[in-house]
All heavy atoms as an XYZ file, in Angstrom:
733
protein
N      92.957    141.320    101.263
C      91.742    142.106    101.629
C      91.950    142.625    103.044
O      92.343    141.875    103.944
C      90.534    141.180    101.538
C      89.264    141.869    101.891
S      87.813    140.757    101.885
C      88.102    139.689    100.495
N      91.678    143.889    103.196
C      91.827    144.535    104.479
C      90.495    144.998    105.017
O      89.579    145.284    104.242
C      92.776    145.714    104.352
C      94.175    145.317    103.889
C      95.067    146.539    103.638
O      94.683    147.655    104.028
O      96.123    146.355    103.046
N      90.402    145.122    106.358
C      89.158    145.577    106.934
C      88.772    146.965    106.464
O      87.597    147.252    106.268
C      89.235    145.564    108.478
C      89.121    144.180    109.120
C      89.312    144.298    110.634
C      87.784    143.529    108.813
N      89.738    147.824    106.239
C      89.441    149.195    105.763
C      88.800    149.135    104.396
O      87.877    149.908    104.118
C      90.702    150.048    105.770
C      90.399    151.524    105.278
S      88.972    152.316    106.064
C      89.704    152.909    107.560
N      89.279    148.241    103.534
C      88.623    148.099    102.236
C      87.182    147.675    102.384
O      86.300    148.192    101.692
C      89.372    147.049    101.384
C      90.684    147.477    100.822
C      91.376    146.323    100.132
O      91.598    145.278    100.707
N      91.680    146.525     98.869
N      86.964    146.729    103.279
C      85.563    146.276    103.506
C      84.711    147.400    104.099
O      83.533    147.552    103.752
C      85.565    145.077    104.434
C      86.214    143.823    103.870
C      86.192    142.700    104.908
C      85.518    143.366    102.588
N      85.291    148.191    104.976
C      84.600    149.310    105.563
C      84.206    150.315    104.490
O      83.078    150.860    104.461
C      85.433    149.968    106.649
C      84.652    150.897    107.546
C      85.413    151.252    108.805
O      86.538    150.794    109.043
O      84.854    152.052    109.578
N      85.127    150.572    103.563
C      84.840    151.510    102.461
C      83.753    150.914    101.557
O      82.852    151.647    101.115
C      86.096    151.753    101.648
C      87.129    152.564    102.343
S      88.538    152.829    101.244
C      89.745    153.488    102.362
N      83.826    149.622    101.266
C      82.824    148.977    100.426
C      81.450    149.062    101.078
O      80.456    149.437    100.435
C      83.239    147.528    100.188
C      82.186    146.697     99.530
C      81.807    146.935     98.224
C      81.578    145.661    100.210
C      80.801    146.178     97.613
C      80.587    144.874     99.613
C      80.214    145.147     98.320
N      81.354    148.729    102.349
C      80.052    148.788    103.054
C      79.531    150.222    103.064
O      78.327    150.470    102.837
C      80.179    148.258    104.501
C      78.970    148.562    105.337
C      80.421    146.730    104.431
N      80.391    151.189    103.289
C      79.978    152.593    103.260
C      79.411    152.983    101.897
O      78.379    153.648    101.786
C      81.127    153.505    103.629
N      80.072    152.524    100.834
C      79.616    152.822     99.502
C      78.232    152.222     99.236
O      77.338    152.872     98.711
C      80.636    152.275     98.464
C      80.224    152.423     97.024
S      79.872    154.118     96.576
C      78.906    153.851     95.105
N      78.039    150.997     99.670
C      76.728    150.323     99.487
C      75.651    151.102    100.262
O      74.584    151.393     99.725
C      76.783    148.860     99.963
C      75.389    148.250     99.942
C      77.737    148.047     99.091
N      75.939    151.456    101.491
C      74.924    152.035    102.332
C      74.674    153.492    102.016
O      73.574    153.996    102.187
C      75.311    151.844    103.796
C      75.227    150.365    104.207
C      75.678    150.075    105.622
O      76.203    150.994    106.293
O      75.544    148.897    106.021
N      75.681    154.195    101.562
C      75.533    155.638    101.241
C      75.054    155.849     99.811
O      74.443    156.861     99.520
C      76.837    156.396    101.465
C      77.327    156.383    102.910
C      76.386    157.132    103.854
O      75.659    158.008    103.401
O      76.385    156.762    105.056
N      75.401    154.948     98.923
C      74.907    155.022     97.545
C      75.675    156.008     96.626
O      75.297    156.166     95.481
N      76.753    156.582     97.163
C      77.557    157.451     96.324
C      78.979    157.417     96.842
O      79.225    157.286     98.052
C      77.051    158.876     96.287
O      77.490    159.659     97.373
N      79.936    157.596     95.918
C      81.342    157.587     96.309
C      81.659    158.773     97.214
O      82.418    158.652     98.164
C      82.246    157.573     95.065
C      82.398    156.227     94.446
C      81.589    155.828     93.389
C      83.341    155.330     94.944
C      81.707    154.553     92.818
C      83.472    154.070     94.367
C      82.663    153.680     93.347
N      81.106    159.914     96.937
C      81.385    161.115     97.748
C      80.913    160.942     99.170
O      81.659    161.178    100.126
C      80.743    162.360     97.128
C      81.081    163.650     97.856
C      80.317    164.837     97.370
N      78.871    164.664     97.394
C      78.117    164.735     98.504
N      78.656    164.962     99.687
N      76.811    164.563     98.428
N      79.676    160.510     99.352
C      79.118    160.318    100.691
C      79.868    159.203    101.448
O      80.110    159.344    102.636
C      77.618    160.005    100.634
C      76.760    161.163    100.215
C      75.328    160.754    100.140
C      74.437    161.882     99.638
N      73.033    161.430     99.497
N      80.193    158.141    100.727
C      80.927    157.052    101.364
C      82.312    157.503    101.797
O      82.773    157.170    102.878
C      81.025    155.856    100.401
N      82.991    158.284    100.946
C      84.310    158.812    101.308
C      84.231    159.699    102.546
O      85.095    159.574    103.418
C      84.896    159.585    100.117
N      83.229    160.534    102.608
C      83.042    161.387    103.772
C      82.848    160.534    105.025
O      83.406    160.815    106.071
C      81.851    162.316    103.593
C      82.108    163.433    102.595
O      83.278    163.657    102.223
O      81.114    164.070    102.148
N      82.082    159.489    104.885
C      81.742    158.623    106.048
C      82.995    157.943    106.618
O      83.072    157.782    107.836
C      80.720    157.583    105.621
C      80.369    156.566    106.681
C      79.196    155.752    106.231
N      79.193    154.438    106.804
C      78.239    153.557    106.617
N      77.226    153.835    105.805
N      78.294    152.380    107.160
N      83.895    157.528    105.768
C      85.088    156.818    106.234
C      86.316    157.746    106.321
O      87.441    157.271    106.501
C      85.385    155.573    105.368
C      84.292    154.518    105.486
C      85.628    155.955    103.929
N      86.111    159.045    106.165
C      87.159    160.026    106.302
C      88.332    159.804    105.298
O      89.500    159.872    105.683
C      87.707    160.104    107.743
C      86.601    160.312    108.735
C      86.132    159.273    109.540
C      86.031    161.582    108.894
C      85.121    159.469    110.445
C      85.010    161.778    109.805
C      84.563    160.721    110.602
N      87.952    159.558    104.059
C      88.899    159.370    102.973
C      88.493    160.285    101.827
O      87.355    160.757    101.787
C      88.913    157.926    102.472
C      89.355    156.868    103.489
C      90.854    157.032    103.743
N      91.366    155.903    104.535
C      91.485    155.938    105.853
N      91.077    156.967    106.577
N      92.024    154.891    106.496
N      89.392    160.453    100.877
C      89.038    161.203     99.697
C      88.281    160.282     98.738
O      88.391    159.048     98.822
C      90.281    161.741     98.990
O      91.070    160.636     98.514
C      91.090    162.685     99.871
N      87.518    160.882     97.859
C      86.790    160.081     96.870
C      87.686    159.256     96.013
O      87.449    158.053     95.790
C      85.881    161.011     96.038
C      84.999    160.245     95.057
C      84.020    161.157     94.332
O      83.772    162.265     94.771
N      83.508    160.673     93.227
N      88.831    159.807     95.508
C      89.749    158.996     94.694
C      90.302    157.801     95.502
O      90.474    156.700     94.966
C      90.841    159.931     94.275
C      90.193    161.291     94.334
C      89.231    161.238     95.471
N      90.570    157.969     96.778
C      91.117    156.900     97.592
C      90.061    155.795     97.761
O      90.411    154.596     97.693
C      91.544    157.422     98.977
N      88.853    156.177     97.950
C      87.762    155.196     98.085
C      87.593    154.432     96.774
O      87.475    153.201     96.783
C      86.464    155.884     98.499
C      85.326    154.905     98.727
C      84.944    154.863    100.192
C      84.138    155.246     97.894
N      87.582    155.133     95.669
C      87.421    154.530     94.351
C      88.562    153.529     94.110
O      88.294    152.398     93.674
C      87.399    155.630     93.226
O      86.335    156.496     93.488
C      87.240    154.996     91.881
N      89.783    153.923     94.404
C      90.927    153.022     94.198
C      90.839    151.798     95.088
O      91.158    150.680     94.668
C      92.245    153.775     94.453
C      92.582    154.740     93.344
S      94.208    155.555     93.420
C      94.814    155.275     95.026
N      90.403    151.980     96.341
C      90.292    150.848     97.279
C      89.257    149.836     96.774
O      89.500    148.612     96.856
C      89.927    151.333     98.658
N      88.151    150.352     96.260
C      87.127    149.413     95.773
C      87.571    148.718     94.500
O      87.353    147.506     94.325
C      85.776    150.133     95.608
C      85.236    150.486     97.010
C      84.780    149.298     94.814
C      83.932    151.216     97.022
N      88.221    149.441     93.625
C      88.757    148.786     92.399
C      89.810    147.744     92.741
O      89.851    146.671     92.137
C      89.340    149.829     91.458
C      88.250    150.675     90.801
C      88.725    151.331     89.522
N      87.731    152.308     89.061
C      86.738    152.008     88.273
N      86.559    150.776     87.860
N      85.888    152.949     87.859
N      90.659    148.043     93.744
C      91.667    147.060     94.162
C      90.971    145.811     94.749
O      91.392    144.697     94.500
C      92.594    147.697     95.195
C      93.681    146.782     95.652
C      94.632    147.459     96.660
C      95.643    146.441     97.172
N      96.438    147.006     98.262
N      89.929    146.026     95.517
C      89.189    144.932     96.105
C      88.583    144.076     94.971
O      88.635    142.825     95.031
C      88.092    145.482     97.030
C      87.272    144.486     97.844
C      88.199    143.657     98.764
C      86.259    145.274     98.672
N      88.026    144.723     93.977
C      87.458    143.978     92.841
C      88.542    143.197     92.122
O      88.291    142.030     91.738
C      86.780    144.937     91.876
C      85.501    145.535     92.404
C      84.840    146.576     91.492
O      85.611    147.376     90.893
O      83.625    146.571     91.421
N      89.717    143.747     91.965
C      90.814    143.016     91.333
C      91.231    141.851     92.139
O      91.483    140.767     91.600
C      91.988    143.972     91.082
C      91.772    144.994     90.002
C      92.912    145.992     89.910
O      93.768    146.090     90.767
N      92.935    146.723     88.789
N      91.327    142.015     93.444
C      91.720    140.902     94.339
C      90.704    139.756     94.278
O      91.069    138.592     94.305
C      91.827    141.391     95.771
C      93.018    142.258     96.052
C      93.032    142.778     97.480
O      92.502    142.090     98.404
O      93.586    143.882     97.707
N      89.444    140.117     94.196
C      88.378    139.102     94.177
C      88.135    138.558     92.758
O      87.501    137.519     92.621
C      87.083    139.728     94.715
C      87.146    140.169     96.179
C      85.868    140.909     96.559
C      87.386    138.974     97.101
N      88.591    139.283     91.765
C      88.410    138.825     90.399
C      86.983    138.943     89.892
O      86.573    138.225     88.993
N      86.228    139.873     90.472
C      84.842    140.070     90.057
C      84.408    141.497     90.370
O      84.831    142.064     91.373
C      83.932    139.112     90.806
N      83.569    142.095     89.485
C      83.029    143.422     89.790
C      82.019    143.319     90.960
O      81.325    142.334     91.105
C      82.326    143.822     88.513
C      82.024    142.567     87.823
C      83.061    141.565     88.218
N      82.030    144.342     91.799
C      81.108    144.383     92.928
C      79.895    145.219     92.648
O      78.859    145.064     93.272
C      81.844    144.892     94.174
C      83.048    144.035     94.592
C      83.817    144.737     95.707
C      82.573    142.666     95.007
N      80.068    146.180     91.692
C      78.949    147.052     91.294
C      78.706    146.954     89.805
O      79.662    146.850     89.034
C      79.282    148.509     91.648
C      79.400    148.773     93.112
C      80.654    148.795     93.749
C      78.277    148.997     93.879
C      80.772    149.022     95.089
C      78.380    149.253     95.254
C      79.633    149.261     95.862
N      77.464    147.069     89.419
C      77.092    147.193     88.020
C      77.206    148.678     87.696
O      76.427    149.482     88.211
C      75.683    146.673     87.799
C      75.206    146.900     86.368
O      75.947    147.465     85.537
O      74.055    146.467     86.074
N      78.160    149.066     86.913
C      78.402    150.469     86.613
C      77.786    150.944     85.307
O      78.176    151.962     84.770
C      79.928    150.736     86.598
C      80.553    150.576     87.974
C      82.058    150.798     87.894
N      82.702    150.802     89.205
C      83.075    149.723     89.851
N      82.876    148.558     89.344
N      83.670    149.845     91.023
N      76.829    150.184     84.804
C      76.240    150.551     83.522
C      75.419    151.825     83.644
O      75.242    152.553     82.647
C      75.350    149.421     83.008
O      74.310    149.083     83.891
N      74.934    152.145     84.833
C      74.201    153.377     85.039
C      74.956    154.176     86.110
O      74.935    153.864     87.262
C      72.761    153.099     85.521
C      71.960    154.368     85.703
O      72.463    155.474     85.567
N      70.692    154.180     85.995
N      75.715    155.187     85.687
C      76.590    155.948     86.580
C      75.879    156.594     87.767
O      76.471    156.811     88.806
C      77.317    157.042     85.810
C      78.335    156.496     84.860
C      79.661    156.305     85.549
N      80.660    155.835     84.649
C      81.713    155.165     85.035
N      81.905    154.899     86.295
N      82.598    154.740     84.164
N      74.615    156.875     87.627
C      73.889    157.542     88.728
C      73.350    156.559     89.736
O      72.868    156.986     90.805
C      72.771    158.428     88.172
O      71.806    157.606     87.528
N      73.383    155.265     89.434
C      72.806    154.290     90.343
C      73.710    153.048     90.365
O      73.719    152.256     89.454
C      71.413    153.901     89.893
C      70.697    152.982     90.876
O      71.031    153.031     92.067
O      69.862    152.212     90.393
N      74.506    152.923     91.448
C      75.409    151.781     91.565
C      74.641    150.638     92.215
O      74.285    150.684     93.368
C      76.642    152.156     92.394
C      77.550    153.102     91.686
C      77.468    154.493     91.900
C      78.493    152.635     90.806
C      78.313    155.349     91.214
C      79.351    153.531     90.115
C      79.234    154.855     90.358
O      80.070    155.730     89.676
N      74.450    149.570     91.432
C      73.723    148.405     91.888
C      74.747    147.272     92.140
O      75.645    147.080     91.335
C      72.702    147.973     90.828
C      71.985    146.691     91.253
C      71.704    149.073     90.569
N      74.558    146.562     93.222
C      75.479    145.463     93.524
C      75.300    144.317     92.547
O      74.191    143.979     92.162
C      75.221    144.933     94.932
C      75.699    145.788     96.099
C      75.248    145.203     97.408
C      77.200    145.951     96.072
N      76.402    143.719     92.167
C      76.369    142.471     91.425
C      76.089    141.353     92.417
O      76.062    141.552     93.633
C      77.738    142.235     90.716
O      78.741    142.123     91.737
C      78.076    143.346     89.791
N      75.982    140.144     91.892
C      75.784    138.968     92.811
C      76.994    138.839     93.746
O      76.819    138.604     94.938
C      75.579    137.711     91.997
C      74.251    137.650     91.256
O      73.332    138.413     91.627
O      74.133    136.845     90.332
N      78.186    139.042     93.184
C      79.387    138.993     94.026
C      79.359    140.102     95.086
O      79.749    139.870     96.238
C      80.651    139.156     93.160
O      80.787    138.089     92.258
N      78.890    141.280     94.690
C      78.799    142.383     95.604
C      77.796    142.096     96.738
O      78.063    142.430     97.914
N      76.706    141.477     96.416
C      75.701    141.119     97.434
C      76.286    140.152     98.458
O      76.130    140.341     99.667
C      74.482    140.425     96.776
C      73.605    141.372     95.952
C      72.712    142.230     96.810
O      72.601    142.037     98.043
O      72.087    143.120     96.216
N      77.015    139.114     98.006
C      77.623    138.151     98.877
C      78.648    138.810     99.760
O      78.655    138.632    100.976
C      78.225    136.990     98.079
C      79.089    136.091     98.977
C      77.116    136.160     97.396
N      79.509    139.620     99.146
C      80.552    140.295     99.925
C      79.965    141.248    100.947
O      80.426    141.337    102.081
C      81.514    141.039     99.022
C      82.685    141.669     99.770
C      83.533    140.644    100.491
C      83.551    142.515     98.829
N      78.922    141.984    100.548
C      78.300    142.964    101.473
C      77.801    142.267    102.744
O      78.068    142.744    103.856
C      77.165    143.670    100.750
C      76.411    144.636    101.627
C      77.030    145.750    102.181
C      75.083    144.459    101.889
C      76.318    146.628    102.987
C      74.361    145.332    102.687
C      75.007    146.404    103.260
O      74.314    147.308    104.057
N      77.090    141.170    102.604
C      76.562    140.456    103.784
C      77.715    139.985    104.700
O      77.633    140.123    105.916
C      75.687    139.279    103.354
C      74.386    139.712    102.721
C      73.567    140.642    103.586
O      73.465    140.415    104.809
O      73.046    141.627    103.023
N      78.764    139.430    104.107
C      79.866    138.941    104.925
C      80.682    140.080    105.504
O      81.173    139.986    106.633
C      80.730    137.999    104.073
C      80.113    136.667    103.860
N      79.186    136.426    102.888
C      80.275    135.497    104.512
C      78.792    135.193    102.952
N      79.429    134.606    103.912
N      80.863    141.136    104.740
C      81.623    142.297    105.239
C      80.958    142.909    106.441
O      81.619    143.308    107.393
C      81.809    143.324    104.097
N      79.627    143.022    106.394
C      78.904    143.596    107.522
C      79.140    142.726    108.769
O      79.348    143.277    109.860
C      77.400    143.709    107.247
C      76.999    144.821    106.328
C      75.503    145.073    106.297
C      74.687    143.815    106.109
N      73.267    144.027    105.974
N      79.101    141.425    108.613
C      79.287    140.536    109.735
C      80.711    140.670    110.283
O      80.911    140.711    111.494
C      78.981    139.100    109.342
C      77.502    138.902    109.135
C      76.996    137.478    108.989
N      77.945    136.429    108.867
C      77.858    135.437    107.968
N      76.887    135.425    107.094
N      78.714    134.467    107.958
N      81.695    140.738    109.378
C      83.079    140.883    109.825
C      83.294    142.195    110.591
O      83.921    142.194    111.674
C      84.024    140.859    108.621
C      84.350    139.492    108.073
C      85.034    139.627    106.707
C      85.230    138.706    109.028
N      82.756    143.260    110.080
C      82.916    144.570    110.745
C      82.167    144.588    112.084
O      82.665    145.171    113.058
C      82.449    145.691    109.843
C      83.275    145.864    108.566
C      82.597    146.861    107.628
C      84.684    146.294    108.881
N      81.008    143.947    112.161
C      80.309    143.835    113.439
C      81.104    143.050    114.450
O      81.157    143.385    115.639
C      78.893    143.246    113.244
C      77.947    144.237    112.645
O      78.101    145.439    112.767
N      76.919    143.731    111.977
N      81.743    141.949    113.992
C      82.579    141.154    114.893
C      83.749    141.940    115.403
O      84.116    141.877    116.579
C      83.067    139.865    114.192
C      82.061    138.732    114.074
C      82.586    137.639    113.179
C      81.726    138.193    115.432
N      84.353    142.738    114.527
C      85.460    143.609    114.961
C      84.975    144.564    116.049
O      85.614    144.716    117.097
C      85.971    144.408    113.772
C      87.060    145.434    114.188
C      87.236    146.550    113.182
N      85.991    147.278    113.028
C      85.811    148.211    112.111
N      86.757    148.462    111.242
N      84.670    148.867    112.027
N      83.805    145.188    115.821
C      83.272    146.141    116.798
C      82.927    145.456    118.097
O      83.185    146.017    119.187
C      82.047    146.841    116.220
C      82.397    147.726    115.031
O      83.615    148.040    114.804
O      81.451    148.124    114.276
N      82.358    144.273    118.041
C      82.055    143.527    119.270
C      83.307    143.172    120.020
O      83.355    143.240    121.258
C      81.297    142.248    118.903
C      79.881    142.463    118.448
C      79.181    141.215    118.005
O      79.657    140.083    118.353
O      78.198    141.293    117.271
N      84.339    142.750    119.320
C      85.619    142.441    119.945
C      86.226    143.624    120.640
O      86.720    143.539    121.788
N      86.212    144.769    119.962
C      86.739    146.003    120.588
C      85.947    146.408    121.801
O      86.519    146.839    122.821
C      86.773    147.105    119.527
C      87.784    146.930    118.388
C      87.595    148.033    117.340
C      89.217    146.939    118.915
N      84.647    146.262    121.731
C      83.789    146.621    122.869
C      84.074    145.675    124.058
O      84.110    146.122    125.195
C      82.295    146.564    122.481
N      84.250    144.382    123.790
C      84.520    143.444    124.849
C      85.888    143.776    125.504
O      86.004    143.672    126.730
C      84.542    142.016    124.299
N      86.888    144.113    124.700
C      88.172    144.474    125.278
C      88.100    145.754    126.105
O      88.695    145.869    127.190
C      89.200    144.668    124.155
C      89.678    143.362    123.497
C      90.491    143.656    122.282
C      90.482    142.518    124.487
N      87.314    146.693    125.624
C      87.151    147.960    126.366
C      86.473    147.695    127.715
O      86.870    148.219    128.723
C      86.320    148.959    125.534
C      86.191    150.313    126.206
C      85.429    151.292    125.340
O      85.597    151.243    124.108
O      84.686    152.097    125.906
N      85.449    146.847    127.673
C      84.751    146.501    128.899
C      85.665    145.767    129.867
O      85.694    146.058    131.063
C      83.545    145.612    128.582
C      82.668    145.324    129.765
C      81.432    144.513    129.365
O      81.392    143.896    128.291
N      80.449    144.502    130.233
N      86.487    144.863    129.364
C      87.444    144.151    130.188
C      88.426    145.107    130.861
O      88.675    145.008    132.062
C      88.197    143.102    129.325
C      89.327    142.337    130.045
C      88.729    141.423    131.093
C      90.120    141.557    129.041
N      88.941    146.016    130.084
C      89.916    146.973    130.631
C      89.289    147.931    131.638
O      89.918    148.375    132.571
C      90.612    147.716    129.487
C      91.486    146.872    128.690
N      92.024    147.231    127.504
C      91.940    145.572    128.866
C      92.752    146.268    126.984
N      92.690    145.242    127.798
N      88.022    148.258    131.411
C      87.285    149.130    132.327
C      87.115    148.451    133.692
O      87.328    149.077    134.724
C      85.915    149.508    131.755
O      86.116    150.196    130.537
C      85.150    150.407    132.721
N      86.774    147.183    133.691
C      86.614    146.449    134.916
C      87.918    146.159    135.654
O      87.942    146.014    136.831
C      85.845    145.131    134.665
C      84.386    145.330    134.390
C      83.837    144.785    133.235
C      83.567    146.058    135.240
C      82.491    144.959    132.951
C      82.229    146.265    134.972
C      81.679    145.700    133.829
N      89.010    146.094    134.897
C      90.321    145.827    135.500
C      90.956    147.084    136.082
O      91.886    146.997    136.865
C      91.262    145.214    134.487
C      90.881    143.798    134.116
C      91.819    143.178    133.097
O      92.641    143.873    132.477
N      91.690    141.875    132.891
N      90.423    148.240    135.711
C      91.054    149.487    136.190
C      90.573    149.836    137.598
O      89.593    149.516    138.090
C      90.682    150.630    135.264
O      91.208    150.410    133.979
């Protein structure tokens, strides 16, 4: 599992469509779709209920991953901000 996959997954959840999520993470729609399918394969569980194509609803596994993925991405951003601040003060 890679952070970019989690970023794509979070974008999909928050945007509600593959096209909008792909635009948000600067990827093509097929690339985003493949990344999410690969993530589902790695986890061994579907993340979205695809029974209604116009409305992607998270499965229980998707809900759990979404909460943790947001925290991981926030920690990454906090770490990068702390490093930037450190380098700013050292310059």
